[in-house]
C-alpha positions in Angstrom: 1.4 11.7 -18.3 2.8 8.3 -17.6 6.3 7.8 -19.1 5.6 4.1 -19.1 2.0 4.3 -20.3 2.2 1.0 -22.1 2.9 -0.8 -18.8 0.0 0.7 -17.0 -3.5 0.7 -18.3 -5.6 1.7 -15.3 -8.5 -0.4 -16.6 -6.5 -3.7 -16.2 -7.0 -4.4 -12.5 -7.8 -2.9 -9.1 -4.0 -2.7 -8.5 -3.6 -0.9 -11.7 -6.1 1.7 -10.8 -4.4 2.1 -7.5 -1.0 2.7 -9.2 -2.5 5.1 -11.7 -4.4 7.1 -9.0 -1.4 7.3 -6.7 0.8 8.5 -9.6 -1.7 11.3 -10.3 -1.6 12.3 -6.6 2.2 12.2 -6.4 2.4 14.7 -9.3 0.4 17.2 -7.1 1.6 16.3 -3.6 5.3 16.1 -2.9 4.7 14.7 0.5 3.4 11.3 -0.8 5.9 8.4 -0.7 5.6 4.9 -1.9 7.5 2.1 -0.1 7.3 -1.4 -1.5 8.7 -4.8 -0.5 10.6 -7.1 -2.7 8.3 -6.7 -5.7 9.1 -6.7 -9.4 5.8 -5.1 -10.5 6.0 -3.1 -13.7 2.9 -1.2 -12.5 5.1 1.1 -10.4 7.7 1.8 -13.1 6.3 5.3 -13.8 6.4 6.2 -10.1 9.9 4.8 -9.7 11.1 6.7 -12.8 9.3 10.0 -12.2 9.7 10.2 -8.4 12.8 8.3 -7.6 13.3 10.3 -4.4 9.9 9.2 -3.2 9.9 5.6 -4.2 11.7 3.1 -1.9 12.0 -0.6 -2.5 13.1 -2.0 0.8 13.4 -5.6 -0.3 12.1 -8.4 1.9 12.3 -6.3 5.0 8.7 -5.6 6.1 9.4 -4.3 9.6 12.0 -2.0 8.1 9.4 -0.7 5.6 7.1 0.1 8.5 9.9 1.8 10.5 10.8 4.0 7.5 7.1 4.9 7.0 6.8 5.8 10.7 9.7 8.1 10.4 8.4 9.7 7.2 4.9 10.2 8.8 6.4 11.8 11.9 8.1 14.3 9.6 4.8 15.2 8.0 5.0 13.0 4.9 2.2 10.7 3.6 3.7 7.2 3.3 2.0 4.4 1.4 3.3 0.9 2.0 2.6 -1.7 -0.7 3.1 -5.5 -0.5 1.5 -8.8 -0.8 -1.1 -9.1 2.0 0.4 -11.7 4.4 3.9 -10.2 4.1 2.6 -6.7 4.7 0.6 -7.7 7.8 2.1 -10.7 9.5 5.8 -10.0 9.1 5.3 -6.5 10.5 2.4 -7.1 12.9 4.3 -5.8 16.0 5.2 -2.6 14.3 1.7 -2.1 13.0 0.3 -2.8 16.5 2.7 -0.4 18.3 3.0 2.5 15.9 0.2 2.5 13.4 -2.6 1.3 15.6 -1.7 2.3 19.1 0.1 5.6 18.3 -2.3 6.3 15.4 0.6 7.3 13.1 -1.0 8.0 9.7 0.5 5.3 7.5 -1.4 3.9 4.5 -1.1 0.1 4.2 -1.9 -1.2 0.8 -2.2 -5.0 0.5 -2.2 -6.9 -2.7 -4.2 -10.1 -2.9 -7.2 -11.7 -1.2 -7.8 -15.3 -0.1 -5.8 -17.4 -2.6 -5.0 -14.8 -5.3 -1.4 -15.9 -5.1 -2.0 -19.6 -4.5 0.5 -20.5 -7.2 3.2 -19.2 -4.9 2.2 -21.4 -2.0 0.6 -21.1 1.5 2.9 -18.3 2.6 1.1 -16.1 0.1 -2.4 -16.9 1.2 -4.4 -14.0 2.5 -7.6 -15.3 4.0 -7.0 -14.0 7.5 -6.3 -10.3 7.1 -9.7 -9.3 8.4 -9.2 -11.4 11.5 -5.8 -9.8 12.2 -7.1 -6.3 11.5 -10.0 -6.8 13.9 -7.4 -6.4 16.6 -6.4 -3.0 15.4 -9.3 -0.7 16.2 -7.6 2.5 15.1 -6.8 1.5 11.5 -9.6 2.4 9.0 -9.9 -0.7 6.7 -11.4 -1.0 3.3 -11.9 -4.0 1.0 -13.2 -2.4 -2.3 -15.5 -4.5 -4.4 -14.7 -2.9 -7.7 -11.8 -1.1 -9.3 -14.1 1.9 -10.0 -14.1 2.6 -6.2 -10.3 3.1 -6.1 -10.1 6.8 -7.1 -12.4 7.9 -4.2 -10.6 5.6 -1.8 -7.1 6.9 -2.7 -8.3 10.5 -2.4 -9.8 9.7 1.1 -6.5 8.0 2.1 -4.6 11.2 1.2 -7.0 13.7 2.5 -7.8 12.0 5.8 -4.6 11.9 7.9 -5.1 8.7 9.8 -4.0 5.0 9.6 -5.5 3.2 6.6 -5.6 -0.4 5.3 -6.9 -1.2 1.8 -6.9 -4.7 0.3 -6.7 -4.8 -3.5 -7.9 -7.9 -5.4 -5.1 -9.2 -7.6 
């Protein structure tokens, strides 16, 4: 059960369902890791509190997040990387291209926000071009779910199918 149940009602949002489902899987599978950027989301409090050895906040260092995930995956772990869409993809595009796409290292990229979901934070947070960038990466399986109810099946597939993944979650 969530220690921080009050901060995470899985019915709140697509991101909330993702956090809830990942937490449930992390209870069962000690190889799952969550790596986040410089985010202050309360939605990962339970993961951070209950699995401190498998939760890493790398700060604003997106390429470092990718490098850490590559190392974990090469050791047989199942890393998930979570950040706001443009930071996740554009700041680490070279690492994604070389390791996740070309070498097919099974890293799960989880992007938060579509189009102008974060418009209040300015243009650097716009996410309207992730599909264009990901079209270049033919070895990454990409998903843009339409509803939050799709999240449990997608998270299960991401864990069970050991390949590179990208999922974009509506804010």
